[in-house]
Structures are given as structure tokens and as C-alpha cells.
C-alpha positions as CSV (number, residue, x, y, z in Angstrom):
1,M,0.5,0.1,0.0
2,I,1.0,3.9,-0.7
3,Q,1.3,5.7,1.9
4,E,2.8,9.7,2.1
5,G,6.0,9.9,3.6
6,R,7.3,6.0,3.1
7,K,9.5,5.2,0.6
8,A,8.5,4.4,-2.8
9,P,8.8,1.2,-3.8
10,A,11.3,0.4,-5.9
11,F,10.8,-0.9,-9.4
12,N,13.0,-1.5,-12.8
13,L,10.8,-1.4,-16.1
14,P,11.7,-2.3,-19.6
15,S,11.2,1.7,-20.7
16,S,10.5,2.6,-24.5
17,T,13.1,4.8,-25.0
18,G,15.4,1.5,-24.1
19,G,17.1,-0.2,-22.0
20,K,15.5,-0.2,-18.2
21,L,14.1,2.3,-15.8
22,S,14.4,2.1,-12.4
23,L,13.5,4.1,-9.7
24,K,17.6,4.8,-8.6
25,D,18.1,5.8,-12.3
26,L,15.7,8.7,-10.9
27,A,17.2,10.0,-7.4
28,G,17.9,13.5,-7.2
29,K,14.2,14.5,-9.1
30,Y,10.5,14.5,-8.3
31,V,9.0,11.6,-10.2
32,V,5.8,11.8,-11.1
33,L,5.0,8.6,-11.8
34,Y,1.4,7.5,-13.6
35,F,-0.2,4.2,-13.2
36,Y,-2.9,4.4,-16.8
37,P,-4.9,1.0,-17.8
38,R,-4.4,1.5,-22.1
39,D,-2.1,2.5,-25.1
40,N,-4.4,5.2,-27.7
41,T,-7.5,5.2,-25.6
42,P,-9.5,7.4,-25.3
43,G,-8.2,9.2,-22.2
44,C,-5.5,7.6,-21.6
45,T,-4.1,9.6,-25.1
46,T,-6.1,12.9,-23.3
47,E,-4.2,12.4,-20.6
48,A,-0.8,11.5,-22.3
49,N,-1.0,14.7,-24.3
50,D,-1.7,16.7,-21.3
51,F,1.4,15.4,-19.8
52,N,3.2,16.7,-22.7
53,K,2.6,19.0,-23.1
54,A,2.8,20.5,-19.5
55,L,6.2,18.7,-19.5
56,R,8.0,21.8,-19.7
57,K,6.9,23.4,-16.4
58,L,7.6,20.2,-14.5
59,K,10.9,20.7,-16.0
60,A,11.1,23.5,-14.4
61,R,9.9,22.6,-11.3
62,D,12.4,19.5,-11.0
63,A,10.6,17.0,-12.0
64,V,10.4,14.3,-14.6
65,V,7.5,12.2,-15.9
66,V,7.2,7.9,-16.4
67,G,4.2,6.7,-17.4
68,V,3.3,2.8,-16.8
69,S,0.7,0.5,-18.1
70,K,1.2,-3.0,-18.6
71,D,1.0,-2.3,-22.4
72,S,3.6,-3.7,-25.0
73,I,7.3,-2.3,-25.2
74,E,6.3,-2.3,-28.5
75,S,2.8,0.1,-28.0
76,H,4.3,2.3,-25.8
77,C,7.2,3.3,-29.0
78,K,3.7,3.6,-31.1
79,F,2.1,5.6,-28.4
80,A,5.2,8.1,-28.2
81,D,6.0,8.6,-32.4
82,K,2.3,8.6,-32.0
83,Y,1.4,12.0,-30.1
84,D,5.1,13.4,-29.6
85,L,5.7,12.1,-26.4
86,G,8.6,13.5,-24.4
87,F,8.8,11.5,-21.5
88,P,9.4,7.4,-21.0
89,L,6.5,4.9,-21.0
90,L,7.3,1.5,-19.0
91,S,5.6,-2.1,-18.9
92,D,5.3,-3.7,-16.5
93,P,3.2,-6.9,-18.6
94,D,2.5,-8.7,-15.1
95,G,1.4,-5.5,-12.8
96,K,3.6,-6.9,-10.3
97,V,4.6,-2.7,-10.4
98,L,1.3,-1.7,-10.5
99,E,0.2,-3.2,-7.3
100,K,3.3,-2.4,-5.2
101,Y,1.8,1.3,-6.1
102,G,-2.0,0.5,-6.1
103,A,-2.8,0.7,-9.2
104,W,-4.0,-2.5,-9.4
105,G,-7.2,-3.5,-8.9
106,E,-11.3,-3.9,-8.9
107,K,-13.3,-1.5,-11.6
108,N,-17.1,-1.2,-11.2
109,M,-18.1,-0.4,-15.1
110,Y,-21.4,0.4,-16.1
111,G,-21.7,-2.1,-12.8
112,K,-19.9,-4.5,-14.4
113,K,-17.1,-5.1,-11.6
114,S,-13.1,-6.4,-13.1
115,M,-10.0,-6.8,-12.3
116,G,-7.6,-3.8,-13.7
117,I,-5.4,-1.0,-14.3
118,I,-6.4,2.5,-11.4
119,R,-5.4,5.5,-13.4
120,S,-3.3,6.4,-10.4
121,T,-0.5,8.9,-10.0
122,V,2.8,9.3,-7.5
123,L,3.8,12.1,-7.2
124,I,7.7,10.9,-5.2
125,G,10.2,13.2,-4.2
126,P,14.2,14.1,-4.4
127,D,15.0,11.9,-1.6
128,G,12.9,8.5,-2.8
129,K,9.4,9.2,-0.1
130,V,5.3,9.5,-1.5
131,I,5.1,13.3,-1.4
132,K,1.4,13.0,-2.6
133,H,-0.7,9.4,-3.9
134,F,-3.0,9.8,-6.5
135,P,-5.5,7.1,-6.5
136,K,-8.0,7.5,-8.3
137,V,-7.5,9.9,-11.8
138,S,-10.0,12.3,-13.1
139,V,-7.9,13.7,-16.2
140,K,-9.7,16.7,-16.4
141,G,-7.5,19.1,-14.4
142,H,-5.6,16.4,-13.4
143,V,-1.9,17.5,-14.4
144,D,-3.2,21.4,-12.6
145,A,-3.6,19.8,-9.7
146,V,-0.1,17.4,-9.7
147,I,1.6,20.6,-10.4
148,E,-0.1,22.5,-7.7
149,A,1.1,19.1,-5.2
150,L,4.7,19.7,-6.6
151,D,4.7,23.1,-5.7
152,E,3.6,22.8,-2.6
153,A,6.3,20.6,-1.6
154,R,8.6,22.3,-3.1
155,G,8.3,25.6,-0.8
156,D,7.2,27.1,-4.7
């Protein structure tokens, strides 16, 4: 279970930018780690594009964005290329990292319950500790909420 103030769970996953990316690789930066259900679906495309549009603002705050889903690296690369995304997408096919971050669980879609990826975001500080957990994300306005939390954490 993700808890604010605690160390964020370690991960080391294949990245759309090549090789693997781990939380250790991002030490010293603020990390916006967001979990999304699937490449090329309407909500996920909007969310990725919103984060992409905000990259300059986030980089100015010493923050990096990383997206995670169960999709393959091949799918991630096509998705990233199609929308010219300026951040890595990580593949977690067995869902182990999703589970560690509370992003896998029961969903209720039109009254039908199923297991799946819960759209969520975790803001991690330069020290590797969880600053803020957004457990059930609604895409509209989410990036602004992340930037607000980041500013608060930085004392801006």
C-alpha cells in the first residue's frame, strides 16, 4: 500500500526510450509516476498529451514524468511516437509494480466489476519518498493538481 511520507516501492522496468528504467535512476529528481490502463484509448491519450504539454513546467520544477501500463514496449513506442511524447513509458506486463503502487484492483464499469489498472499518480520526492498519492484520477484538471502538489512540496 502506498503511504505518503514512506519510501516509494522500487521498480526496474523496460522503457520506451530503450533499456530499463528504475526508481534509483531518477534519484535526486521529483518523479511524477502515473499509471494508466491502455495506450491509444481516449482517456489515456488525453492524459499523456496533458502531461506532455506540461513538460516544460514540470522540468522547470526539477520533475520528470513516467507513465506505466501493462502494454508492451512495442505498443508504448508506437503510442509515444504517434503523440511525440517527451517522457518514457514503462511496461509492467505482469503487473507487479502496478500492485506495489496500488494501481491494480477491482474496477466498476457500468455496474460490471472486473480487475484492472486503476488510473492513479504518485508524486515521489528527490529522496525517494512518496509526497502525494492520487488514487483515482479523473483526467480533466489532473496535471494542474499534480503541479500544485509539486509546488507545495517544493515550497514554491
